One Martini backbone bead per residue (centre of mass of N, CA, C, O) as a GRO file, in nm:
protein
  527
    1MET     BB    1   0.097   0.035   0.021
    2ALA     BB    2   0.074   0.354  -0.001
    3PRO     BB    3   0.189   0.620   0.139
    4ASP     BB    4   0.130   0.879   0.319
    5ILE     BB    5   0.096   1.229   0.220
    6ASP     BB    6   0.188   1.530   0.330
    7SER     BB    7  -0.001   1.837   0.257
    8PRO     BB    8  -0.072   2.163   0.293
    9LYS     BB    9  -0.263   2.200   0.053
   10ILE     BB   10  -0.450   1.962   0.116
   11GLU     BB   11  -0.526   2.050   0.403
   12ARG     BB   12  -0.655   2.318   0.324
   13PHE     BB   13  -0.864   2.205   0.128
   14GLU     BB   14  -1.002   2.009   0.332
   15SER     BB   15  -1.077   2.228   0.546
   16ASP     BB   16  -1.283   2.378   0.359
   17LEU     BB   17  -1.465   2.086   0.328
   18ALA     BB   18  -1.516   2.033   0.611
   19LEU     BB   19  -1.706   1.826   0.840
   20ARG     BB   20  -1.776   1.780   1.140
   21TRP     BB   21  -2.038   1.616   1.243
   22SER     BB   22  -2.174   1.550   0.952
   23GLY     BB   23  -1.935   1.373   0.830
   24ARG     BB   24  -2.054   1.099   0.990
   25VAL     BB   25  -2.298   1.123   0.804
   26SER     BB   26  -2.497   1.024   0.585
   27LEU     BB   27  -2.644   1.155   0.310
   28THR     BB   28  -2.929   1.046   0.350
   29ARG     BB   29  -2.968   1.149   0.644
   30ARG     BB   30  -2.920   1.446   0.580
   31ILE     BB   31  -3.156   1.488   0.390
   32LEU     BB   32  -3.374   1.402   0.589
   33ALA     BB   33  -3.306   1.605   0.813
   34VAL     BB   34  -3.359   1.865   0.658
   35ASN     BB   35  -3.658   1.805   0.585
   36ILE     BB   36  -3.757   1.750   0.876
   37PHE     BB   37  -3.689   2.027   0.986
   38ALA     BB   38  -3.893   2.175   0.811
   39LEU     BB   39  -4.135   2.019   0.932
   40ALA     BB   40  -4.095   2.115   1.224
   41LEU     BB   41  -4.175   2.403   1.162
   42LEU     BB   42  -4.463   2.328   1.081
   43ALA     BB   43  -4.531   2.194   1.361
   44GLY     BB   44  -4.540   2.472   1.514
   45GLY     BB   45  -4.848   2.519   1.468
   46PHE     BB   46  -4.941   2.378   1.728
   47PHE     BB   47  -4.838   2.604   1.918
   48TYR     BB   48  -5.007   2.825   1.796
   49LEU     BB   49  -5.279   2.696   1.876
   50ASP     BB   50  -5.235   2.729   2.177
   51SER     BB   51  -5.228   3.039   2.175
   52TYR     BB   52  -5.505   3.066   2.042
   53ARG     BB   53  -5.660   2.934   2.276
   54SER     BB   54  -5.578   3.137   2.494
   55ARG     BB   55  -5.714   3.381   2.364
   56ILE     BB   56  -6.000   3.271   2.365
   57VAL     BB   57  -6.024   3.227   2.669
   58ASP     BB   58  -5.978   3.520   2.748
   59SER     BB   59  -6.220   3.625   2.593
   60ARG     BB   60  -6.432   3.452   2.752
   61VAL     BB   61  -6.372   3.571   3.028
   62MET     BB   62  -6.454   3.859   2.963
   63GLN     BB   63  -6.739   3.784   2.878
   64ALA     BB   64  -6.822   3.661   3.153
   65ASN     BB   65  -6.791   3.923   3.313
   66ARG     BB   66  -7.003   4.084   3.160
   67GLU     BB   67  -7.244   3.893   3.192
   68VAL     BB   68  -7.253   3.883   3.507
   69ARG     BB   69  -7.312   4.183   3.540
   70LEU     BB   70  -7.572   4.194   3.376
   71ILE     BB   71  -7.724   3.981   3.540
   72ALA     BB   72  -7.709   4.132   3.808
   73GLU     BB   73  -7.862   4.382   3.713
   74ALA     BB   74  -8.119   4.236   3.625
   75LEU     BB   75  -8.190   4.099   3.903
   76ARG     BB   76  -8.191   4.367   4.074
   77SER     BB   77  -8.441   4.502   3.898
   78VAL     BB   78  -8.619   4.271   4.013
   79PRO     BB   79  -8.835   4.095   4.156
   80LEU     BB   80  -8.839   3.790   4.308
   81ASP     BB   81  -9.080   3.667   4.128
   82GLN     BB   82  -8.896   3.743   3.845
   83MET     BB   83  -8.624   3.591   3.851
   84GLU     BB   84  -8.671   3.309   3.733
   85PRO     BB   85  -8.758   3.380   3.442
   86LEU     BB   86  -8.506   3.553   3.384
   87ALA     BB   87  -8.292   3.335   3.438
   88ALA     BB   88  -8.391   3.137   3.222
   89ARG     BB   89  -8.356   3.326   2.980
   90LEU     BB   90  -8.051   3.393   3.023
   91SER     BB   91  -7.952   3.100   3.008
   92ARG     BB   92  -8.033   3.048   2.717
   93GLU     BB   93  -7.876   3.291   2.582
   94THR     BB   94  -7.580   3.216   2.731
   95TRP     BB   95  -7.521   2.916   2.796
   96SER     BB   96  -7.580   2.914   3.119
   97ARG     BB   97  -7.538   2.859   3.455
   98ILE     BB   98  -7.763   2.988   3.707
   99ARG     BB   99  -7.677   3.126   4.030
  100LEU     BB  100  -7.827   3.214   4.356
  101TYR     BB  101  -7.704   3.377   4.652
  102ALA     BB  102  -7.731   3.437   4.968
  103PRO     BB  103  -7.590   3.579   5.246
  104ASP     BB  104  -7.634   3.274   5.389
  105ASP     BB  105  -7.566   3.064   5.130
  106THR     BB  106  -7.824   3.027   5.002
  107ARG     BB  107  -8.030   2.910   4.758
  108LEU     BB  108  -8.245   3.082   4.534
  109LEU     BB  109  -8.130   2.978   4.243
  110ASP     BB  110  -8.165   2.745   3.946
  111SER     BB  111  -8.166   2.675   3.616
  112ARG     BB  112  -8.191   2.367   3.637
  113ALA     BB  113  -8.449   2.372   3.819
  114LEU     BB  114  -8.597   2.531   3.568
  115GLY     BB  115  -8.505   2.334   3.301
  116VAL     BB  116  -8.208   2.432   3.228
  117ARG     BB  117  -7.980   2.210   3.028
  118ASN     BB  118  -7.678   2.374   2.930
  119PHE     BB  119  -7.497   2.220   3.162
  120VAL     BB  120  -7.295   1.956   3.032
  121LEU     BB  121  -7.099   1.694   3.123
  122ARG     BB  122  -6.872   1.481   2.979
  123ASP     BB  123  -6.796   1.147   2.952
  124PRO     BB  124  -6.500   1.007   2.853
  125ASP     BB  125  -6.582   0.694   2.869
  126LYS     BB  126  -6.824   0.753   2.634
  127GLN     BB  127  -6.620   0.805   2.422
  128GLY     BB  128  -6.438   0.795   2.157
  129TRP     BB  129  -6.126   0.748   2.016
  130ASP     BB  130  -6.094   1.033   1.898
  131GLN     BB  131  -6.119   1.183   2.173
  132THR     BB  132  -5.887   1.039   2.310
  133ALA     BB  133  -5.668   1.133   2.109
  134ALA     BB  134  -5.720   1.435   2.151
  135ARG     BB  135  -5.651   1.443   2.454
  136PHE     BB  136  -5.363   1.337   2.424
  137LEU     BB  137  -5.264   1.567   2.243
  138ASP     BB  138  -5.320   1.791   2.442
  139ALA     BB  139  -5.127   1.688   2.664
  140VAL     BB  140  -4.867   1.693   2.497
  141ILE     BB  141  -4.867   1.995   2.419
  142ASP     BB  142  -4.884   2.108   2.707
  143THR     BB  143  -4.611   1.982   2.792
  144VAL     BB  144  -4.422   2.104   2.576
  145VAL     BB  145  -4.518   2.419   2.621
  146GLY     BB  146  -4.598   2.464   2.930
  147ALA     BB  147  -4.884   2.465   3.010
  148GLU     BB  148  -5.123   2.561   3.212
  149ARG     BB  149  -5.303   2.371   3.441
  150ALA     BB  150  -5.615   2.336   3.505
  151PRO     BB  151  -5.840   2.280   3.720
  152LEU     BB  152  -6.060   2.058   3.826
  153TYR     BB  153  -6.391   2.014   3.790
  154ARG     BB  154  -6.617   2.042   4.077
  155ASP     BB  155  -6.915   1.966   4.208
  156ARG     BB  156  -7.074   2.120   4.449
  157ASP     BB  157  -7.270   2.233   4.683
  158PRO     BB  158  -7.557   2.394   4.570
  159ASP     BB  159  -7.660   2.516   4.867
  160ILE     BB  160  -7.362   2.636   4.907
  161GLY     BB  161  -7.181   2.922   4.847
  162SER     BB  162  -6.901   2.883   5.013
  163ALA     BB  163  -6.800   2.644   4.827
  164TRP     BB  164  -6.729   2.899   4.657
  165PRO     BB  165  -6.471   3.115   4.627
  166GLY     BB  166  -6.607   3.328   4.440
  167VAL     BB  167  -6.838   3.410   4.629
  168VAL     BB  168  -6.663   3.518   4.859
  169PHE     BB  169  -6.509   3.730   4.694
  170ALA     BB  170  -6.752   3.899   4.588
  171ARG     BB  171  -6.869   3.973   4.868
  172GLU     BB  172  -6.605   4.100   5.003
  173ASN     BB  173  -6.515   4.290   4.725
  174ASP     BB  174  -6.726   4.388   4.525
  175ALA     BB  175  -6.653   4.178   4.278
  176THR     BB  176  -6.555   4.037   4.002
  177ARG     BB  177  -6.516   3.687   3.888
  178ALA     BB  178  -6.288   3.465   3.703
  179GLN     BB  179  -6.259   3.115   3.598
  180VAL     BB  180  -6.057   2.831   3.495
  181LEU     BB  181  -6.151   2.508   3.415
  182ARG     BB  182  -6.152   2.141   3.402
  183ALA     BB  183  -6.286   1.906   3.240
  184PRO     BB  184  -6.283   1.567   3.194
  185ASP     BB  185  -6.261   1.636   2.863
  186ARG     BB  186  -6.073   1.913   2.854
  187THR     BB  187  -6.272   2.129   2.881
  188PRO     BB  188  -6.367   2.443   2.939
  189VAL     BB  189  -6.454   2.609   3.254
  190ILE     BB  190  -6.651   2.901   3.316
  191LEU     BB  191  -6.640   3.108   3.596
  192ALA     BB  192  -6.875   3.355   3.740
  193PHE     BB  193  -6.876   3.649   3.964
  194ALA     BB  194  -7.149   3.857   4.117
  195PRO     BB  195  -7.272   4.121   4.286
  196LEU     BB  196  -7.568   4.280   4.378
  197GLU     BB  197  -7.452   4.353   4.667
  198PRO     BB  198  -7.295   4.445   4.928
  199GLY     BB  199  -7.273   4.151   5.113
  200GLY     BB  200  -7.471   3.980   4.945
  201ARG     BB  201  -7.568   3.882   4.674
  202VAL     BB  202  -7.477   3.605   4.439
  203VAL     BB  203  -7.377   3.547   4.111
  204MET     BB  204  -7.360   3.242   3.907
  205THR     BB  205  -7.158   3.122   3.632
  206ALA     BB  206  -7.164   2.843   3.386
  207VAL     BB  207  -6.930   2.733   3.124
  208ASN     BB  208  -6.900   2.500   2.852
  209ALA     BB  209  -6.631   2.555   2.621
  210ARG     BB  210  -6.632   2.348   2.362
  211SER     BB  211  -6.580   2.528   2.109
  212ILE     BB  212  -6.282   2.575   2.153
  213THR     BB  213  -6.183   2.284   2.130
  214GLU     BB  214  -6.314   2.223   1.855
  215THR     BB  215  -6.166   2.437   1.692
  216VAL     BB  216  -5.877   2.345   1.754
  217ARG     BB  217  -5.910   2.050   1.655
  218VAL     BB  218  -5.980   2.111   1.366
  219GLU     BB  219  -5.718   2.264   1.299
  220ARG     BB  220  -5.532   2.032   1.387
  221PHE     BB  221  -5.633   1.829   1.182
  222ARG     BB  222  -5.563   1.985   0.931
  223LEU     BB  223  -5.263   2.012   0.997
  224SER     BB  224  -5.210   1.706   1.012
  225VAL     BB  225  -5.278   1.641   0.723
  226VAL     BB  226  -5.076   1.827   0.593
  227LEU     BB  227  -4.828   1.715   0.741
  228GLY     BB  228  -4.855   1.422   0.643
  229ILE     BB  229  -4.835   1.478   0.341
  230VAL     BB  230  -4.570   1.638   0.346
  231THR     BB  231  -4.403   1.415   0.479
  232LEU     BB  232  -4.438   1.201   0.264
  233ILE     BB  233  -4.330   1.369   0.029
  234SER     BB  234  -4.057   1.439   0.157
  235ILE     BB  235  -3.954   1.150   0.191
  236LEU     BB  236  -3.975   1.067  -0.104
  237LEU     BB  237  -3.793   1.294  -0.212
  238SER     BB  238  -3.549   1.223  -0.039
  239LEU     BB  239  -3.511   0.937  -0.148
  240PHE     BB  240  -3.481   1.025  -0.439
  241LEU     BB  241  -3.241   1.210  -0.395
  242ALA     BB  242  -3.060   0.998  -0.267
  243ARG     BB  243  -3.068   0.805  -0.507
  244THR     BB  244  -2.952   1.013  -0.726
  245ILE     BB  245  -2.682   1.051  -0.548
  246VAL     BB  246  -2.578   0.802  -0.384
  247ARG     BB  247  -2.566   0.565  -0.583
  248PRO     BB  248  -2.361   0.682  -0.789
  249LEU     BB  249  -2.144   0.741  -0.576
  250ARG     BB  250  -2.103   0.447  -0.491
  251ARG     BB  251  -2.021   0.341  -0.766
  252LEU     BB  252  -1.778   0.529  -0.798
  253ALA     BB  253  -1.632   0.443  -0.541
  254ARG     BB  254  -1.598   0.145  -0.612
  255ALA     BB  255  -1.438   0.194  -0.871
  256ALA     BB  256  -1.206   0.352  -0.736
  257VAL     BB  257  -1.115   0.123  -0.551
  258ARG     BB  258  -1.044  -0.078  -0.777
  259VAL     BB  259  -0.832   0.101  -0.903
  260ARG     BB  260  -0.652   0.121  -0.646
  261LEU     BB  261  -0.618  -0.209  -0.646
  262GLY     BB  262  -0.535  -0.267  -0.963
  263ARG     BB  263  -0.829  -0.289  -1.156
  264ALA     BB  264  -0.853  -0.106  -1.415
  265ARG     BB  265  -0.915  -0.316  -1.646
  266GLU     BB  266  -1.195  -0.421  -1.505
  267VAL     BB  267  -1.306  -0.134  -1.492
  268VAL     BB  268  -1.630   0.034  -1.526
  269VAL     BB  269  -1.699   0.354  -1.540
  270PRO     BB  270  -1.968   0.529  -1.506
  271ARG     BB  271  -2.101   0.796  -1.720
  272LEU     BB  272  -2.389   0.898  -1.726
  273PRO     BB  273  -2.521   1.034  -2.004
  274THR     BB  274  -2.816   1.140  -1.898
  275ARG     BB  275  -2.658   1.327  -1.717
  276ARG     BB  276  -2.638   1.704  -1.655
  277ASP     BB  277  -2.502   1.709  -1.393
  278GLU     BB  278  -2.262   1.684  -1.151
  279ILE     BB  279  -2.264   1.376  -1.150
  280GLY     BB  280  -2.210   1.341  -1.450
  281MET     BB  281  -1.945   1.496  -1.453
  282LEU     BB  282  -1.802   1.311  -1.252
  283ALA     BB  283  -1.829   1.046  -1.407
  284ARG     BB  284  -1.678   1.139  -1.665
  285ALA     BB  285  -1.418   1.221  -1.523
  286LEU     BB  286  -1.356   0.940  -1.400
  287SER     BB  287  -1.355   0.787  -1.664
  288ASP     BB  288  -1.131   0.949  -1.800
  289MET     BB  289  -0.924   0.897  -1.578
  290SER     BB  290  -0.919   0.587  -1.603
  291LEU     BB  291  -0.836   0.582  -1.901
  292ALA     BB  292  -0.575   0.741  -1.860
  293LEU     BB  293  -0.455   0.545  -1.656
  294ARG     BB  294  -0.461   0.300  -1.838
  295ALA     BB  295  -0.284   0.424  -2.058
  296ARG     BB  296  -0.044   0.478  -1.872
  297ILE     BB  297   0.002   0.186  -1.790
  298ASP     BB  298   0.039   0.075  -2.074
  299ALA     BB  299   0.277   0.261  -2.144
  300THR     BB  300   0.461   0.167  -1.917
  301GLU     BB  301   0.468  -0.132  -1.995
  302ALA     BB  302   0.568  -0.086  -2.284
  303PHE     BB  303   0.821   0.068  -2.206
  304ALA     BB  304   0.948  -0.155  -2.039
  305ALA     BB  305   0.957  -0.362  -2.268
  306ASP     BB  306   1.125  -0.192  -2.465
  307VAL     BB  307   1.366  -0.150  -2.283
  308THR     BB  308   1.437  -0.447  -2.255
  309HIS     BB  309   1.476  -0.499  -2.555
  310GLU     BB  310   1.692  -0.274  -2.615
  311LEU     BB  311   1.902  -0.381  -2.397
  312LYS     BB  312   1.957  -0.672  -2.499
  313ASN     BB  313   2.116  -0.629  -2.757
  314PRO     BB  314   2.380  -0.490  -2.648
  315LEU     BB  315   2.426  -0.698  -2.423
  316ALA     BB  316   2.463  -0.942  -2.605
  317SER     BB  317   2.696  -0.826  -2.766
  318LEU     BB  318   2.879  -0.767  -2.523
  319ARG     BB  319   2.897  -1.057  -2.410
  320SER     BB  320   3.009  -1.191  -2.661
  321ALA     BB  321   3.268  -1.021  -2.676
  322VAL     BB  322   3.379  -1.082  -2.393
  323GLU     BB  323   3.388  -1.393  -2.423
  324SER     BB  324   3.579  -1.388  -2.675
  325LEU     BB  325   3.837  -1.257  -2.549
  326ALA     BB  326   3.925  -1.518  -2.383
  327THR     BB  327   3.985  -1.693  -2.671
  328VAL     BB  328   4.121  -1.477  -2.833
  329LYS     BB  329   4.459  -1.427  -2.992
  330ASP     BB  330   4.408  -1.227  -3.204
  331PRO     BB  331   4.476  -0.894  -3.223
  332ALA     BB  332   4.278  -0.802  -3.443
  333LEU     BB  333   4.028  -0.940  -3.318
  334GLN     BB  334   4.044  -0.797  -3.047
  335ALA     BB  335   4.014  -0.511  -3.158
  336GLN     BB  336   3.734  -0.563  -3.276
  337LEU     BB  337   3.597  -0.639  -3.008
  338LEU     BB  338   3.658  -0.370  -2.862
  339GLU     BB  339   3.495  -0.198  -3.058
  340ILE     BB  340   3.226  -0.330  -2.992
  341VAL     BB  341   3.227  -0.260  -2.695
  342ARG     BB  342   3.232   0.047  -2.731
  343ASP     BB  343   2.973   0.070  -2.897
  344ASP     BB  344   2.786  -0.061  -2.685
  345VAL     BB  345   2.840   0.139  -2.460
  346HIS     BB  346   2.748   0.389  -2.615
  347ARG     BB  347   2.468   0.284  -2.673
  348LEU     BB  348   2.381   0.249  -2.379
  349ASP     BB  349   2.425   0.541  -2.292
  350ARG     BB  350   2.230   0.666  -2.496
  351LEU     BB  351   1.981   0.501  -2.419
  352ILE     BB  352   1.964   0.578  -2.117
  353SER     BB  353   1.942   0.883  -2.159
  354ASP     BB  354   1.680   0.876  -2.330
  355ILE     BB  355   1.509   0.725  -2.126
  356SER     BB  356   1.533   0.931  -1.900
  357ASP     BB  357   1.409   1.166  -2.055
  358ALA     BB  358   1.137   1.029  -2.129
  359SER     BB  359   1.041   0.962  -1.830
  360ARG     BB  360   1.068   1.285  -1.730
  361LEU     BB  361   0.914   1.474  -1.925
  362ASP     BB  362   0.622   1.508  -1.819
  363ALA     BB  363   0.692   1.618  -1.536
  364GLN     BB  364   0.864   1.861  -1.632
  365LEU     BB  365   0.644   2.000  -1.811
  366SER     BB  366   0.429   2.040  -1.579
  367ARG     BB  367   0.651   2.248  -1.422
  368ALA     BB  368   0.687   2.446  -1.634
  369GLN     BB  369   0.789   2.779  -1.728
  370PHE     BB  370   0.649   2.976  -1.947
  371GLU     BB  371   0.778   3.160  -2.226
  372GLU     BB  372   0.884   3.379  -2.446
  373VAL     BB  373   0.952   3.264  -2.788
  374ASP     BB  374   1.180   3.307  -3.058
  375LEU     BB  375   1.194   3.101  -3.330
  376ALA     BB  376   1.367   3.256  -3.533
  377GLN     BB  377   1.621   3.277  -3.361
  378MET     BB  378   1.651   2.978  -3.294
  379ILE     BB  379   1.677   2.861  -3.584
  380ALA     BB  380   1.909   3.042  -3.675
  381ALA     BB  381   2.106   2.942  -3.459
  382LEU     BB  382   2.107   2.641  -3.535
  383ILE     BB  383   2.219   2.681  -3.822
  384GLU     BB  384   2.484   2.823  -3.745
  385VAL     BB  385   2.598   2.600  -3.566
  386ARG     BB  386   2.601   2.380  -3.788
  387ARG     BB  387   2.786   2.530  -3.988
  388ALA     BB  388   3.025   2.557  -3.786
  389ARG     BB  389   3.059   2.243  -3.732
  390ALA     BB  390   2.992   2.187  -4.068
  391PRO     BB  391   3.124   2.346  -4.331
  392GLU     BB  392   3.152   2.074  -4.537
  393SER     BB  393   2.875   2.022  -4.592
  394SER     BB  394   2.654   1.873  -4.843
  395VAL     BB  395   2.422   2.012  -4.685
  396THR     BB  396   2.168   2.244  -4.720
  397LEU     BB  397   2.062   2.530  -4.533
  398ARG     BB  398   1.722   2.672  -4.514
  399PHE     BB  399   1.553   2.988  -4.429
  400ASP     BB  400   1.196   3.048  -4.450
  401GLN     BB  401   1.065   3.368  -4.378
  402ALA     BB  402   0.811   3.547  -4.319
  403ASP     BB  403   0.799   3.880  -4.293
  404ALA     BB  404   0.512   3.892  -4.112
  405ALA     BB  405   0.605   3.689  -3.911
  406ASP     BB  406   0.509   3.588  -3.586
  407MET     BB  407   0.739   3.384  -3.364
  408VAL     BB  408   0.579   3.396  -3.087
  409VAL     BB  409   0.593   3.179  -2.805
  410LEU     BB  410   0.489   2.958  -2.556
  411GLY     BB  411   0.774   2.831  -2.360
  412GLU     BB  412   1.052   2.607  -2.362
  413GLY     BB  413   1.340   2.660  -2.512
  414ALA     BB  414   1.501   2.392  -2.479
  415ARG     BB  415   1.281   2.202  -2.585
  416LEU     BB  416   1.230   2.333  -2.863
  417GLU     BB  417   1.521   2.303  -2.959
  418ARG     BB  418   1.517   1.992  -2.963
  419VAL     BB  419   1.308   1.953  -3.179
  420PHE     BB  420   1.455   2.106  -3.421
  421GLU     BB  421   1.720   1.955  -3.400
  422ASN     BB  422   1.602   1.677  -3.464
  423LEU     BB  423   1.475   1.745  -3.740
  424ILE     BB  424   1.736   1.839  -3.876
  425ASP     BB  425   1.899   1.582  -3.837
  426ASN     BB  426   1.710   1.398  -3.997
  427ALA     BB  427   1.717   1.554  -4.263
  428VAL     BB  428   2.025   1.531  -4.309
  429SER     BB  429   2.052   1.215  -4.292
  430PHE     BB  430   1.843   1.172  -4.548
  431SER     BB  431   2.007   1.345  -4.723
  432PRO     BB  432   2.176   1.385  -4.991
  433PRO     BB  433   2.427   1.478  -5.155
  434GLY     BB  434   2.340   1.815  -5.228
  435GLY     BB  435   2.120   1.875  -5.055
  436THR     BB  436   1.808   2.020  -4.910
  437VAL     BB  437   1.718   2.205  -4.616
  438THR     BB  438   1.392   2.332  -4.535
  439ILE     BB  439   1.291   2.611  -4.335
  440GLY     BB  440   0.961   2.700  -4.246
  441ALA     BB  441   0.750   3.005  -4.187
  442ARG     BB  442   0.407   3.065  -4.066
  443GLU     BB  443   0.098   3.230  -4.048
  444GLU     BB  444  -0.215   3.056  -3.918
  445ASP     BB  445  -0.473   3.137  -3.743
  446GLY     BB  446  -0.277   3.176  -3.474
  447TRP     BB  447  -0.050   3.000  -3.605
  448LEU     BB  448   0.257   2.829  -3.605
  449VAL     BB  449   0.421   2.717  -3.906
  450VAL     BB  450   0.660   2.452  -3.921
  451THR     BB  451   0.891   2.345  -4.173
  452VAL     BB  452   1.064   2.029  -4.277
  453ASP     BB  453   1.264   1.978  -4.560
  454ASP     BB  454   1.364   1.705  -4.770
  455ASP     BB  455   1.568   1.475  -5.003
  456GLY     BB  456   1.463   1.216  -4.933
  457PRO     BB  457   1.260   0.923  -4.943
  458GLY     BB  458   1.067   0.939  -4.724
  459VAL     BB  459   0.738   0.859  -4.589
  460PRO     BB  460   0.536   0.628  -4.553
  461GLU     BB  461   0.205   0.628  -4.498
  462GLU     BB  462   0.201   0.376  -4.292
  463ALA     BB  463   0.450   0.533  -4.106
  464ARG     BB  464   0.343   0.825  -3.994
  465THR     BB  465   0.278   0.717  -3.695
  466SER     BB  466   0.506   0.514  -3.592
  467ILE     BB  467   0.757   0.718  -3.577
  468PHE     BB  468   0.635   0.838  -3.286
  469ARG     BB  469   0.727   0.595  -3.152
  470ARG     BB  470   0.886   0.418  -2.934
  471PHE     BB  471   1.164   0.264  -3.078
  472HIS     BB  472   1.117   0.381  -3.362
  473SER     BB  473   1.348   0.295  -3.631
  474VAL     BB  474   1.445   0.480  -3.933
  475ARG     BB  475   1.735   0.440  -4.121
  476PRO     BB  476   1.987   0.480  -4.300
  477ASP     BB  477   2.196   0.259  -4.458
  478ALA     BB  478   2.477   0.427  -4.401
  479GLU     BB  479   2.424   0.402  -4.109
  480ASP     BB  480   2.514   0.327  -3.813
  481PHE     BB  481   2.449   0.108  -3.583
  482GLY     BB  482   2.311   0.263  -3.282
  483ARG     BB  483   2.296   0.589  -3.301
  484HIS     BB  484   1.988   0.535  -3.239
  485SER     BB  485   1.698   0.487  -3.017
  486GLY     BB  486   1.394   0.590  -3.113
  487LEU     BB  487   1.314   0.876  -2.932
  488GLY     BB  488   1.310   1.151  -3.076
  489LEU     BB  489   1.012   1.179  -3.191
  490ALA     BB  490   0.869   1.117  -2.925
  491ILE     BB  491   0.984   1.359  -2.773
  492ALA     BB  492   0.884   1.576  -2.968
  493ARG     BB  493   0.582   1.520  -2.933
  494THR     BB  494   0.566   1.570  -2.629
  495ILE     BB  495   0.657   1.865  -2.638
  496VAL     BB  496   0.445   1.980  -2.833
  497GLU     BB  497   0.189   1.889  -2.673
  498ALA     BB  498   0.271   2.054  -2.414
  499HIS     BB  499   0.236   2.324  -2.617
  500GLN     BB  500  -0.041   2.282  -2.777
  501GLY     BB  501   0.050   2.101  -3.019
  502THR     BB  502   0.169   1.977  -3.344
  503ILE     BB  503   0.283   1.671  -3.517
  504ALA     BB  504   0.388   1.592  -3.857
  505VAL     BB  505   0.380   1.391  -4.159
  506GLU     BB  506   0.457   1.458  -4.511
  507SER     BB  507   0.443   1.550  -4.815
  508ARG     BB  508   0.559   1.734  -5.038
  509ALA     BB  509   0.429   1.987  -5.225
  510ASP     BB  510   0.599   1.893  -5.502
  511ARG     BB  511   0.616   1.564  -5.495
  512VAL     BB  512   0.886   1.508  -5.427
  513ARG     BB  513   1.130   1.394  -5.287
  514GLY     BB  514   1.050   1.353  -4.954
  515ALA     BB  515   1.000   1.524  -4.644
  516ARG     BB  516   0.744   1.664  -4.413
  517PHE     BB  517   0.762   1.854  -4.122
  518VAL     BB  518   0.494   1.954  -3.895
  519VAL     BB  519   0.468   2.247  -3.684
  520CYS     BB  520   0.221   2.346  -3.436
  521LEU     BB  521   0.183   2.670  -3.275
  522PRO     BB  522   0.078   2.891  -3.054
  523LEU     BB  523   0.038   3.215  -3.053
  524VAL     BB  524   0.092   3.515  -2.927
  525GLU     BB  525  -0.105   3.751  -2.814
  526GLN     BB  526  -0.163   4.067  -2.925
  527SER     BB  527  -0.219   4.383  -2.758
   0.00000   0.00000   0.00000
């Protein structure tokens, strides 16, 4: 297993994307949690209904205070013999039970005794399951919101007024009073007390305000239905969203793990072509990355095999020559064998140097800092150096540069110099004595096109691709064997492609003998 490598840049990048506590929770659960949290905010409507109920109860308490004062005024204004009919009529109109107590706490009248039975408490044991569930929900919400629980209503001795604390309060303080109690079925019971005269008679009203509870429960039921439907839809959408995100991510993760385990050739990373979102982009990027990795692995394996093959030939020749030296006694033959040994050693040295350059080239070019390079000056300098090195050369070098051509490109000068030096060397080596190598340059649609023409035999059309492969070498018949490793054009192509350019070989424009190598590089945009 490869060792972990600490990198400050990676640590900073990961810290920007790090999730503290939620990073330990699966993506599916996080999606569900976010949506359920939004639903929890909607469920807060139940607590709003509790405050709504409190406001209604307060309003009914104020109404009970007003009604009991008006009833007291009305009863005080009529003779005793007319009180009972008036009390019965007021009881029907206000839907309350009216009782009147004398100063000695005896009961003077009771609307129930007069036949008005509009104050009836319901027995919860005789109600259906829906009311039981509603009462349970009321208790849960009251507990959660911390609502104050009203005392349970208990019917006291109807004939004794002092049995009701409100009667005593109204008589002693000459003031009205109202209080809220709780019926057995959790509906509010509102009691109100008012004196008819200071220290004298007291009227008492009792109302079972079931309409408040019914209104709140109806709204709560509607909200529950809405919340249930929204919850179901939200969970289904969350699961759908998690399915469309998590499942492809898991497939991609499994494929990436298999690639990491060295099974890149067996793995088919799903490309998800029908998806046009970020997941699809990620899938296609990972697929392209795995294909590039597979191609890189194949190239590395092929390169290693080619290196082994190329090294075996000079090594075999070298071993044969060395073994023969021990048995050969002829000085001339020994000198010939030593010459073979020197040639093989030079060939190995040249081959190893080229292999080293080729193996490090991609990494070095990826880190290179490109600068503006004037290729006109570079090519002219290469030609002058070659003329000075071989003034008696039978091959003529000519540089044809368009007058208006701007030959400034972005790149690494040393690498580009190696490309054109290699092309010029090849052209000279294939050109016959008295031949001409022509280097041309022109600007074409924002590209710099450099051509190298020779008078050699040319490159067959079927070999115009293979000559750029590593260790593929086609040399002139007159050249000594082993002078070239077959990596020159492969290195040139790698350098040109790293500069966002192209290199190719074609027939000369005049269709005469010879080959034309064409290098295209992007020109620097002029400001």
